[in-house]
N, C-alpha and C positions, 0 to 999 in steps of 0.2 A: 234212330236218325230222324230229324225233324222233316216236316213237309217241304220247307224251303230248301233244306239241304238235298232232299230227293230231287226236287225240280232242278236245282243247279247241276246236279250230277247228270240228270237226263238231258239238260240243255247242252252240256259239254259233249256228251255222247252224240247228240244229234248234230252238233256243229262239226265234230270229227268225221262223222259219216258223210256229211254234205261235202266237206273239203276233199275227202277221198273220191267221192263220186264225181265232183267237178274236175278233178285231175284226170280221172278215167275218161270223162267226156271230151276233154281237150285232146287227149292222146288219140282217141277213136276218131274225132272230127278231123284232126291233122292228117290221119291216114286216109280218110275219105277225100279230103281236099287234094292230097297228093295224087290219089288215084284219078281224080277228075282232071287234074292238070296233065296227066299222062294219057288222057282219053281212055281210061280203063275204069269206067264206072262199076263199082262193086255193090250189088244190092244187099249183100250180107252186111257190109260195113255201114250202109245207110240204115238198115234195120237196127244195128247195134247202137248207132248214134241216137236214133229215135227212142230206143228203150232207155238208154242212160238219161236222155233228156227228160223223159217222163218220170224217172226216178228222182231227178233234180227237182222237178215240180213238187212231187210228193214230199220230199225231205224239206224243201223250202216252206211248204205249208205247215209241216210239223213244227219247225222252228218258230214260225210266226205264232202258232197256237200256244206254244210253250211261253213265248215272250209275253203274250197277252195275259196268260194266267199268272205269270210272275210279277207283272207290273200292275195288276188290278189294285186300285187304291183301297185302303182300309178306311172304315168310317170312324175309327177311334179318335182321330184328330179333329173331327168336325163338331160344331155345336149343334146338338140334337135337341129338339123340343120333345121332352119325354112325354108330355101330355098328349101331343098330337100323335107321337109314335105309338103310344099305348092304345089310343082310340083306333088308329089305323090297323094295328095288329089284331085288335078285337074284331074288326069288320072282316079282314081277310080270313081269319081262322074260323070264325063262327057265323059271320053274316050279320052280326049285330052292329048297325050303323048309328045307334042312338047317341053314342059319345061323339062321333064325327059331326052329327047334325048339331049338337050343342056347341061345337066349336066354330060353327059357320060364321057367327058374328065377329069372331076374333081373327078372321082371315087366316086361320091355320089350315082349314080345309073347307071345301064348300060342296054341298050336295048338287046333283045335276037332276033336277026334278023331271025335266022334259024327257030325258033319255034314261034315267035311272043310274045308279052307281054314284061314285064320288071322285072328286079330284084328289089325286095322290098327294101326300105331303112333299115338301121340297126335297127331303132326304131321299125319298123313293124316286122322284123324278130325276134327281141328280145321279143316282145309281144307273138308271136306264140310259141317261145321256152319256155317261162315261162308258158304259158297255157298248153303245152305238159308235162312239168315237173309236174304240178299239177295233170294231168289226167293219166299219164303213170306210173304204179307201177315199171316197169323195170328201167325207167330213174331215179327214186328216189333212187334206191339202187345200181345202176351200175355206172361205170366210163363213163362219156360222154366227148368225145374229138371232137373238131371242126377242120376240115382240109380244105385245099384249093383245093384238087384234088379228083378225083373220087374213088381212092383206097388208103387205108392206110396200110403200111407194118410195122410190129413191130417185131424186134428180141427179143426173150425171152430165158432165161436159163431153160432148161428142168430139169436139176439135181442140179443146183446151183454151184457156183464156189468153188473150194477147198480152204482150209485155214489151218492155223497151228499156233503154238506158237514158240517163239524164245526169247533168252535173248537179252539184249541191244546191246552187241557187237558180238553176234553170227551170223554166216552166215545164210541167209534165203534160205531154200530149195525151189526150183521153184515149184509152184503149177501147178496142171493140168489145162489145159484150160477148161472153161465151155462148156457144150454141148448146142450149140445155135440152136434154131428153128426159122425159119422165118414164122410168121403168117401173113396172108393177110386178109384184111377186105374191100372187094369191096362194094361200095354204090349203092343201087338200088333206083329207082325213086318212091317216094310216092306222090300220088296226091289226091286231093279232088276238088269238084266243087260246092261250096255253091251258092245259088241264093239270089238276093236282088230285092226289088221293086224299081222303080225309085223314088218313094215318099221318101223312106229311104235315098237314095243317094242325093236327093235334099235338105234334111234337114240339114242345116248348123250346127246345134247343135249336131247332131248324130256323135258319134265317130266311123268312119268306120273302123279304124285300129283295135279297140277292137272288133267290130262286126266280122271282118274277122278272128281274132284269136279265138274267141269263136266258130265260125262256123266250122272251120277246126279242132279244138282241139279234139273232141270226135272221129271224123272219122280217123284222123291221129293216135290217141292213140290206137284205137281198132286194126287198121292194124299193127301198130308197135308191140303191145303186142303179137299178134298172130305170127308175124315173129320172135320176140325175144324168144318166147317159143318153136316153132316147125318149123320155116322157113327152107327151104332147101338150102338157100344161092344162089339160082338162081334169079338174079334181085331183091333180097331182103336180109335182114340179115340172118345169119345162126343161127337157134334157139338152145336153150339149149338141147332140146330133140332130135335134129338131129344127135348128135354125138354118136359114138358107146358106148353102156353101158355094163360094165362088173362088176362082183361081186367085192366088195371092196378089198377082199384079193388077187385079180388078177389084180388090177388097175395098169395102166401104162400111161405114158404121151401120150396125144392125145385122150384118152378115159375118160369117166366119170364113177366113181365108184358108185355102188348102194348097199343099204342094203335092204333085203327082209323082209316082215312082217311075212313070214312063213305060210300065209294063202292066197289062191288064191282069189282075188277080195275083200279083206278086211283085218282087223286086227285080231290078236289072241284074242279069246273070253275071255280067263282067264287073260292074261297080255297084254292088247292092247298097253300100252305105252312103253313096252320094246324096240320095234323096233324104236320108235321115239328117245329114249335115245341112242340107238346104232347109229342112224343117226347123232345125235349131236356130238358124240365122234369119228365119222369117219374122219373128217378133223383134221389136226394137230392143236396144241394149238394156234399157231399164227393166224390161220384163225377163230377160235371160238370166239375170242374177238370181232370181228366185224360181227359175224354171225347173220343170220336171216332166217326165213322160207318163202317159197312161196307155195301156194296151191289154189285150187278154192273153192268157197263158199260151194259146196256140200260136199267136203272132210272136210272143216272146221266145217260144221254142225255136222258131226260125231265125229270129234276130240273134239269138245266143250263138249261132254258128258263124257269124260274120267276124272278119278280122280287118284291121286297118292296114294302111300301106306298109307299116313296119312289122306286120305279122302278129300284132297284139289283138286279143279278143276285145271287142268293143263293149261286151257285157261283163260286169264283174259282180261277184256276190257281195252281200252286205259285210262291212267290216265288223259289225256288232249285231248281236241278236236283237230283233225287234225293229231294226232299221231297214229301209228299202235297199234293194240292189241298185246298181247304177248302170247307165248306158252312156258311153262317151263322156263320163264324168258327171252326168246329171242323174238325179234320183229317178227311179222307175217304180211305178205303182201298178199292180195288176188290177184291172177292172174287167171282170168276167163278161160284162154285157157289151163290151166293145165288139164290133163286127170282126168276122174272120177275113183273112186275106182274099179268099175266093169270091167274096161278095163284091169286090171292086169298089168298096165303100171306104169310109174314113176309118181305117184300122188302128190309127195311132193319133194321139194328140200331144202337143208340147206347149208349154208356156207357164206363166205364173198364175196358177189356179186360185191362189189366195186373192189376187187382184181381179181375176177374170170371172170366177163363179161364186155366187152367193147362195148359201143355204139358210132358209128362214124357219125357225122353230117358234111356233106359238106356245106361250107358256101354259103349262097345265097338261098333265097326263091323267086321263079318266080311266077308271077301272070299275066294271060292273061284275059283281059276283053272281054266278048262275049255277046253283046246285041241282037244277031240275032237268036240263036238256040232255045230259049225258050221264045219267046215274050209272054207277056209283061215283063218278068223277065230278069234281067241281071245276067249272070253266070260269076263266077270268077274261072277260071281253075288255081288252086294253086298247085305248086309242090315243093318238097324239096327232096334232096338225102340223104338217111340214110343207114348205114351199121351196122354190129354188129356180135359178136361171142365170144366164150370163149377165154380168154387170159391166164388163169392159171387153168390147169386141176386138180390141187390139192386143189383148194379153194372151190369147190362146189361138194356136194354129193347128190345122189338121193335116194328116198324111193320108192320101188316098192311093190304093193300089190300082191305078188306072193309067191308061196310055196318056191322058191329058186332063 
Protein backbone atom coordinates (compact mmCIF):
# COMPACT_ATOMS: atom_id res chain seq x y z
CA UNK A 1 0.00 0.00 0.00
CA UNK A 2 1.44 3.41 -0.98
CA UNK A 3 2.09 6.22 1.51
CA UNK A 4 -0.72 8.29 -0.05
CA UNK A 5 -3.20 5.41 0.29
CA UNK A 6 -2.14 4.94 3.91
CA UNK A 7 -2.69 8.66 4.65
CA UNK A 8 -6.10 8.58 2.95
CA UNK A 9 -7.16 5.57 4.99
CA UNK A 10 -5.91 7.20 8.19
CA UNK A 11 -7.74 10.44 7.31
CA UNK A 12 -11.02 8.58 6.74
CA UNK A 13 -10.59 6.81 10.07
CA UNK A 14 -9.85 10.11 11.83
CA UNK A 15 -12.90 11.77 10.30
CA UNK A 16 -15.13 8.84 11.30
CA UNK A 17 -13.83 9.01 14.87
CA UNK A 18 -14.45 12.77 14.96
CA UNK A 19 -18.03 12.42 13.66
CA UNK A 20 -18.78 9.78 16.28
CA UNK A 21 -17.28 11.89 19.07
CA UNK A 22 -19.20 15.00 17.96
CA UNK A 23 -22.46 13.05 18.05
CA UNK A 24 -21.63 11.84 21.56
CA UNK A 25 -20.80 15.43 22.56
CA UNK A 26 -24.17 16.73 21.33
CA UNK A 27 -26.04 13.97 23.15
CA UNK A 28 -24.19 14.58 26.43
CA UNK A 29 -24.52 18.36 26.16
CA UNK A 30 -28.26 18.07 25.42
CA UNK A 31 -28.61 16.07 28.63
CA UNK A 32 -26.61 18.69 30.53
CA UNK A 33 -28.77 21.54 29.19
CA UNK A 34 -31.97 19.65 30.01
CA UNK A 35 -30.77 19.12 33.57
CA UNK A 36 -29.96 22.82 33.90
CA UNK A 37 -33.43 23.79 32.65
CA UNK A 38 -34.92 21.59 35.36
CA UNK A 39 -32.64 23.23 37.95
CA UNK A 40 -30.89 19.89 38.46
CA UNK A 41 -27.28 20.61 37.66
CA UNK A 42 -25.33 17.36 37.30
CA UNK A 43 -21.60 17.58 37.93
CA UNK A 44 -21.01 14.17 36.36
CA UNK A 45 -22.71 15.28 33.14
CA UNK A 46 -20.63 18.46 33.07
CA UNK A 47 -17.43 16.43 33.50
CA UNK A 48 -18.54 14.09 30.71
CA UNK A 49 -19.15 17.00 28.33
CA UNK A 50 -15.77 18.48 29.18
CA UNK A 51 -14.01 15.16 28.51
CA UNK A 52 -15.71 14.72 25.14
CA UNK A 53 -14.95 18.36 24.34
CA UNK A 54 -11.25 17.71 24.98
CA UNK A 55 -11.42 14.61 22.78
CA UNK A 56 -12.93 16.72 19.98
CA UNK A 57 -10.01 19.16 20.25
CA UNK A 58 -7.47 16.34 20.04
CA UNK A 59 -9.19 14.65 17.10
CA UNK A 60 -9.58 17.97 15.29
CA UNK A 61 -5.83 18.59 15.68
CA UNK A 62 -5.10 15.11 14.34
CA UNK A 63 -7.22 15.75 11.23
CA UNK A 64 -5.52 19.11 10.72
CA UNK A 65 -2.05 17.54 10.89
CA UNK A 66 -3.05 14.79 8.45
CA UNK A 67 -4.47 17.39 6.05
CA UNK A 68 -1.25 19.42 6.18
CA UNK A 69 0.80 16.30 5.47
CA UNK A 70 -1.45 15.24 2.59
CA UNK A 71 -1.47 18.64 0.88
CA UNK A 72 2.25 19.43 1.18
CA UNK A 73 3.29 20.61 -2.32
CA UNK A 74 5.89 18.63 -4.22
CA UNK A 75 8.86 20.30 -5.80
CA UNK A 76 8.73 18.27 -9.01
CA UNK A 77 6.60 20.81 -10.87
CA UNK A 78 8.88 23.78 -10.12
CA UNK A 79 11.76 25.07 -12.18
CA UNK A 80 14.81 24.37 -10.02
CA UNK A 81 18.20 25.92 -10.62
CA UNK A 82 20.34 22.79 -10.40
CA UNK A 83 23.59 24.74 -10.05
CA UNK A 84 22.34 26.69 -7.03
CA UNK A 85 20.70 23.60 -5.53
CA UNK A 86 23.93 21.61 -5.80
CA UNK A 87 25.96 24.42 -4.21
CA UNK A 88 23.42 24.81 -1.42
CA UNK A 89 23.32 21.06 -0.75
CA UNK A 90 27.12 21.01 -0.54
CA UNK A 91 27.08 23.79 2.06
CA UNK A 92 24.34 22.19 4.19
CA UNK A 93 25.84 18.69 4.12
CA UNK A 94 29.55 19.48 4.40
CA UNK A 95 29.88 23.17 5.30
CA UNK A 96 31.70 23.93 2.02
CA UNK A 97 30.39 27.33 0.90
CA UNK A 98 32.87 27.95 -1.90
CA UNK A 99 30.36 27.08 -4.62
CA UNK A 100 27.76 29.39 -3.10
CA UNK A 101 30.27 32.22 -2.90
CA UNK A 102 31.09 31.77 -6.60
CA UNK A 103 27.39 32.19 -7.45
CA UNK A 104 27.11 35.49 -5.55
CA UNK A 105 27.50 37.65 -8.63
CA UNK A 106 24.81 35.69 -10.46
CA UNK A 107 22.16 36.61 -7.84
CA UNK A 108 21.52 32.94 -7.17
CA UNK A 109 22.68 33.12 -3.59
CA UNK A 110 24.63 35.67 -1.59
CA UNK A 111 26.99 35.41 1.33
CA UNK A 112 26.29 37.28 4.55
CA UNK A 113 29.78 38.38 5.50
CA UNK A 114 28.84 40.44 8.57
CA UNK A 115 26.84 37.66 10.22
CA UNK A 116 28.23 34.54 8.54
CA UNK A 117 26.13 31.99 6.71
CA UNK A 118 24.32 32.31 3.40
CA UNK A 119 20.98 33.36 1.98
CA UNK A 120 19.03 30.25 1.05
CA UNK A 121 18.08 29.65 -2.59
CA UNK A 122 14.57 30.56 -3.70
CA UNK A 123 13.45 26.91 -3.67
CA UNK A 124 14.46 26.47 -0.03
CA UNK A 125 12.84 29.76 1.00
CA UNK A 126 9.69 28.73 -0.86
CA UNK A 127 9.53 25.46 1.07
CA UNK A 128 9.85 27.27 4.38
CA UNK A 129 7.16 29.78 3.38
CA UNK A 130 4.76 27.00 2.37
CA UNK A 131 5.41 25.13 5.60
CA UNK A 132 4.67 28.32 7.56
CA UNK A 133 1.45 28.89 5.62
CA UNK A 134 0.29 25.41 6.62
CA UNK A 135 1.13 25.90 10.29
CA UNK A 136 0.28 29.58 10.91
CA UNK A 137 -3.43 30.44 11.27
CA UNK A 138 -2.74 34.17 10.85
CA UNK A 139 -0.94 33.66 7.54
CA UNK A 140 -3.86 31.65 6.18
CA UNK A 141 -6.38 34.43 6.79
CA UNK A 142 -4.29 37.63 6.44
CA UNK A 143 -2.69 39.42 3.50
CA UNK A 144 0.98 38.42 3.12
CA UNK A 145 3.28 40.77 1.23
CA UNK A 146 6.92 40.14 0.37
CA UNK A 147 9.25 43.15 0.37
CA UNK A 148 12.92 43.75 -0.33
CA UNK A 149 13.60 46.15 2.55
CA UNK A 150 13.37 45.97 6.30
CA UNK A 151 10.40 48.33 6.63
CA UNK A 152 7.23 48.57 4.57
CA UNK A 153 5.19 51.81 4.46
CA UNK A 154 1.63 51.89 3.19
CA UNK A 155 -0.59 54.97 2.73
CA UNK A 156 -4.24 54.20 3.47
CA UNK A 157 -7.43 56.24 3.38
CA UNK A 158 -8.87 56.57 6.86
CA UNK A 159 -12.27 57.85 5.76
CA UNK A 160 -12.49 56.97 2.08
CA UNK A 161 -12.47 59.35 -0.90
CA UNK A 162 -15.50 61.56 -1.54
CA UNK A 163 -17.67 60.81 -4.59
CA UNK A 164 -20.86 62.03 -6.28
CA UNK A 165 -23.21 61.87 -9.27
CA UNK A 166 -23.31 64.00 -12.40
CA UNK A 167 -25.01 64.02 -15.80
CA UNK A 168 -23.09 63.28 -18.99
CA UNK A 169 -22.45 66.94 -19.84
CA UNK A 170 -22.66 68.48 -16.39
CA UNK A 171 -19.64 69.93 -14.61
CA UNK A 172 -18.10 67.76 -11.95
CA UNK A 173 -17.83 69.28 -8.51
CA UNK A 174 -14.35 68.78 -7.11
CA UNK A 175 -14.38 66.15 -4.40
CA UNK A 176 -12.61 66.46 -1.09
CA UNK A 177 -9.17 64.88 -0.88
CA UNK A 178 -9.10 61.63 1.08
CA UNK A 179 -7.66 61.63 4.57
CA UNK A 180 -4.50 59.60 4.18
CA UNK A 181 -2.63 57.85 6.98
CA UNK A 182 0.87 56.43 6.54
CA UNK A 183 1.17 53.06 8.24
CA UNK A 184 4.60 51.58 8.89
CA UNK A 185 5.34 47.87 9.23
CA UNK A 186 8.95 47.30 10.36
CA UNK A 187 10.29 43.75 10.13
CA UNK A 188 11.88 42.05 13.12
CA UNK A 189 14.22 39.07 12.96
CA UNK A 190 12.73 35.66 13.65
CA UNK A 191 15.19 32.85 14.31
CA UNK A 192 15.36 29.14 15.01
CA UNK A 193 18.25 26.72 15.50
CA UNK A 194 17.37 23.15 14.47
CA UNK A 195 19.98 20.43 14.98
CA UNK A 196 20.89 17.52 12.71
CA UNK A 197 23.15 14.51 13.04
CA UNK A 198 25.99 14.13 10.60
CA UNK A 199 24.48 10.77 9.63
CA UNK A 200 21.39 12.55 8.30
CA UNK A 201 23.50 15.06 6.40
CA UNK A 202 25.66 12.31 4.89
CA UNK A 203 22.59 10.49 3.60
CA UNK A 204 22.45 11.43 -0.07
CA UNK A 205 18.80 10.34 -0.32
CA UNK A 206 17.59 12.55 2.55
CA UNK A 207 15.89 15.79 1.45
CA UNK A 208 17.70 18.30 3.66
CA UNK A 209 15.66 21.23 2.34
CA UNK A 210 12.40 19.61 3.43
CA UNK A 211 14.00 18.62 6.74
CA UNK A 212 15.00 22.25 7.39
CA UNK A 213 11.53 23.55 6.43
CA UNK A 214 9.83 21.03 8.72
CA UNK A 215 12.18 21.77 11.63
CA UNK A 216 11.71 25.55 11.60
CA UNK A 217 8.00 25.46 10.74
CA UNK A 218 6.53 24.94 14.20
CA UNK A 219 9.05 27.21 15.94
CA UNK A 220 8.54 30.04 13.48
CA UNK A 221 4.75 29.57 13.44
CA UNK A 222 4.48 29.66 17.24
CA UNK A 223 6.59 32.81 17.55
CA UNK A 224 4.80 34.51 14.65
CA UNK A 225 1.33 33.72 15.96
CA UNK A 226 2.19 35.09 19.41
CA UNK A 227 3.47 38.31 17.80
CA UNK A 228 0.58 38.68 15.34
CA UNK A 229 -1.80 38.27 18.28
CA UNK A 230 -0.25 40.48 20.97
CA UNK A 231 3.24 41.58 19.88
CA UNK A 232 4.29 45.10 20.92
CA UNK A 233 5.91 45.99 17.59
CA UNK A 234 9.41 46.26 19.08
CA UNK A 235 11.67 44.02 16.97
CA UNK A 236 8.59 41.99 16.14
CA UNK A 237 5.19 42.47 14.42
CA UNK A 238 2.55 44.55 16.19
CA UNK A 239 -0.21 42.26 17.34
CA UNK A 240 -3.93 42.67 16.98
CA UNK A 241 -4.43 43.07 20.74
CA UNK A 242 -1.70 45.69 21.16
CA UNK A 243 -3.84 48.43 19.61
CA UNK A 244 -6.10 50.63 21.74
CA UNK A 245 -9.49 48.98 22.25
CA UNK A 246 -12.63 51.12 22.48
CA UNK A 247 -16.33 50.30 22.63
CA UNK A 248 -17.76 49.90 19.15
CA UNK A 249 -20.03 52.96 19.44
CA UNK A 250 -16.92 55.11 20.15
CA UNK A 251 -14.74 53.54 17.44
CA UNK A 252 -12.35 55.74 15.45
CA UNK A 253 -9.48 55.13 13.04
CA UNK A 254 -6.37 53.81 14.76
CA UNK A 255 -8.35 51.92 17.41
CA UNK A 256 -10.11 48.56 17.36
CA UNK A 257 -13.76 48.49 18.34
CA UNK A 258 -15.09 45.86 20.71
CA UNK A 259 -18.41 44.36 21.78
CA UNK A 260 -18.86 43.31 25.43
CA UNK A 261 -20.61 40.12 26.52
CA UNK A 262 -22.20 41.95 29.46
CA UNK A 263 -20.76 39.46 31.94
CA UNK A 264 -17.30 39.68 33.49
CA UNK A 265 -15.20 36.66 32.55
CA UNK A 266 -17.86 34.87 30.53
CA UNK A 267 -21.03 34.95 28.43
CA UNK A 268 -24.54 35.87 29.48
CA UNK A 269 -26.14 32.83 31.14
CA UNK A 270 -29.57 33.26 29.49
CA UNK A 271 -28.59 34.48 25.99
CA UNK A 272 -24.92 33.62 25.43
CA UNK A 273 -24.96 33.94 21.65
CA UNK A 274 -26.39 37.50 21.57
CA UNK A 275 -22.95 39.05 22.03
CA UNK A 276 -21.52 36.86 19.25
CA UNK A 277 -24.32 38.01 16.93
CA UNK A 278 -23.57 41.63 17.84
CA UNK A 279 -19.92 40.98 17.01
CA UNK A 280 -20.82 39.63 13.57
CA UNK A 281 -22.82 42.75 12.76
CA UNK A 282 -20.29 45.20 14.17
CA UNK A 283 -18.24 45.44 10.91
CA UNK A 284 -19.87 46.99 7.86
CA UNK A 285 -21.47 44.72 5.27
CA UNK A 286 -18.49 44.79 2.89
CA UNK A 287 -16.30 43.20 5.59
CA UNK A 288 -18.74 40.49 6.67
CA UNK A 289 -18.66 38.73 3.28
CA UNK A 290 -15.07 37.63 3.94
CA UNK A 291 -15.44 37.46 7.70
CA UNK A 292 -14.08 34.77 10.01
CA UNK A 293 -13.56 34.21 13.74
CA UNK A 294 -10.41 33.65 15.75
CA UNK A 295 -10.29 32.38 19.35
CA UNK A 296 -8.31 29.86 21.39
CA UNK A 297 -9.39 26.26 21.97
CA UNK A 298 -10.59 26.91 25.54
CA UNK A 299 -13.00 29.61 24.38
CA UNK A 300 -14.04 27.33 21.53
CA UNK A 301 -14.77 24.54 24.01
CA UNK A 302 -17.28 26.85 25.71
CA UNK A 303 -18.81 28.24 22.54
CA UNK A 304 -19.22 24.72 21.14
CA UNK A 305 -21.94 24.11 23.77
CA UNK A 306 -24.18 26.99 22.62
CA UNK A 307 -27.42 26.54 20.66
CA UNK A 308 -29.50 29.02 18.67
CA UNK A 309 -33.20 29.76 19.22
CA UNK A 310 -34.17 26.76 17.06
CA UNK A 311 -32.08 24.36 19.13
CA UNK A 312 -29.27 24.01 16.57
CA UNK A 313 -25.63 24.04 17.65
CA UNK A 314 -23.99 27.25 16.43
CA UNK A 315 -20.62 25.47 15.96
CA UNK A 316 -20.29 22.96 13.15
CA UNK A 317 -17.30 20.81 12.20
CA UNK A 318 -15.54 21.30 8.87
CA UNK A 319 -17.28 19.75 5.89
CA UNK A 320 -13.90 18.69 4.45
CA UNK A 321 -10.56 17.79 6.00
CA UNK A 322 -8.10 20.68 6.05
CA UNK A 323 -10.84 23.31 6.14
CA UNK A 324 -11.80 25.31 9.26
CA UNK A 325 -14.91 24.61 11.28
CA UNK A 326 -17.67 27.23 11.31
CA UNK A 327 -19.50 29.35 13.85
CA UNK A 328 -22.90 30.72 12.87
CA UNK A 329 -21.93 30.08 9.24
CA UNK A 330 -18.55 31.88 9.35
CA UNK A 331 -15.15 30.19 9.30
CA UNK A 332 -13.47 29.72 12.66
CA UNK A 333 -9.69 29.60 13.13
CA UNK A 334 -8.02 28.52 16.36
CA UNK A 335 -5.33 30.94 17.55
CA UNK A 336 -3.86 29.59 20.76
CA UNK A 337 -2.43 32.94 21.86
CA UNK A 338 -5.84 34.63 22.16
CA UNK A 339 -6.73 35.27 25.84
CA UNK A 340 -8.90 32.99 27.95
CA UNK A 341 -12.37 34.10 29.03
CA UNK A 342 -11.41 34.53 32.67
CA UNK A 343 -9.07 37.35 31.67
CA UNK A 344 -12.03 39.67 30.86
CA UNK A 345 -10.04 40.63 27.77
CA UNK A 346 -10.66 40.32 24.04
CA UNK A 347 -11.19 36.57 23.78
CA UNK A 348 -12.53 36.57 20.24
CA UNK A 349 -12.12 38.58 17.05
CA UNK A 350 -14.26 38.67 13.91
CA UNK A 351 -13.85 40.37 10.58
CA UNK A 352 -12.17 40.30 7.20
CA UNK A 353 -8.57 39.63 8.25
CA UNK A 354 -7.34 39.69 4.65
CA UNK A 355 -8.34 43.34 4.50
CA UNK A 356 -7.62 44.07 8.12
CA UNK A 357 -4.21 42.54 8.92
CA UNK A 358 -0.98 42.66 6.91
CA UNK A 359 1.95 40.25 7.28
CA UNK A 360 5.21 41.54 5.80
CA UNK A 361 7.97 39.11 4.80
CA UNK A 362 11.35 40.47 3.90
CA UNK A 363 12.78 38.41 1.07
CA UNK A 364 15.63 36.13 2.04
CA UNK A 365 16.12 33.34 4.57
CA UNK A 366 19.61 33.17 6.09
CA UNK A 367 21.19 29.96 7.29
CA UNK A 368 24.43 29.69 9.29
CA UNK A 369 25.86 26.19 9.66
CA UNK A 370 27.45 25.61 13.07
CA UNK A 371 29.15 22.23 13.64
CA UNK A 372 31.06 23.36 16.75
CA UNK A 373 28.65 24.61 19.46
CA UNK A 374 26.78 21.34 20.15
CA UNK A 375 29.05 18.49 19.06
CA UNK A 376 28.32 15.89 17.72
CA UNK A 377 25.27 17.71 16.31
CA UNK A 378 25.28 20.32 13.56
CA UNK A 379 23.19 23.43 14.28
CA UNK A 380 21.56 25.52 11.58
CA UNK A 381 20.94 29.08 12.77
CA UNK A 382 18.04 30.06 10.48
CA UNK A 383 16.63 33.59 10.36
CA UNK A 384 13.97 35.47 8.43
CA UNK A 385 12.61 38.99 8.87
CA UNK A 386 8.88 39.36 9.49
CA UNK A 387 6.64 42.33 10.26
CA UNK A 388 2.92 42.85 10.62
CA UNK A 389 0.09 45.00 11.89
CA UNK A 390 -3.46 46.21 11.32
CA UNK A 391 -3.93 47.91 7.97
CA UNK A 392 -7.70 48.56 8.12
CA UNK A 393 -9.14 49.37 11.53
CA UNK A 394 -12.71 49.02 10.26
CA UNK A 395 -12.29 45.43 9.13
CA UNK A 396 -11.78 43.66 12.48
CA UNK A 397 -13.83 43.79 15.69
CA UNK A 398 -13.19 42.23 19.11
CA UNK A 399 -15.38 40.49 21.69
CA UNK A 400 -14.52 41.11 25.34
CA UNK A 401 -15.88 38.99 28.18
CA UNK A 402 -16.59 42.04 30.28
CA UNK A 403 -19.56 43.81 31.79
CA UNK A 404 -19.11 46.81 29.49
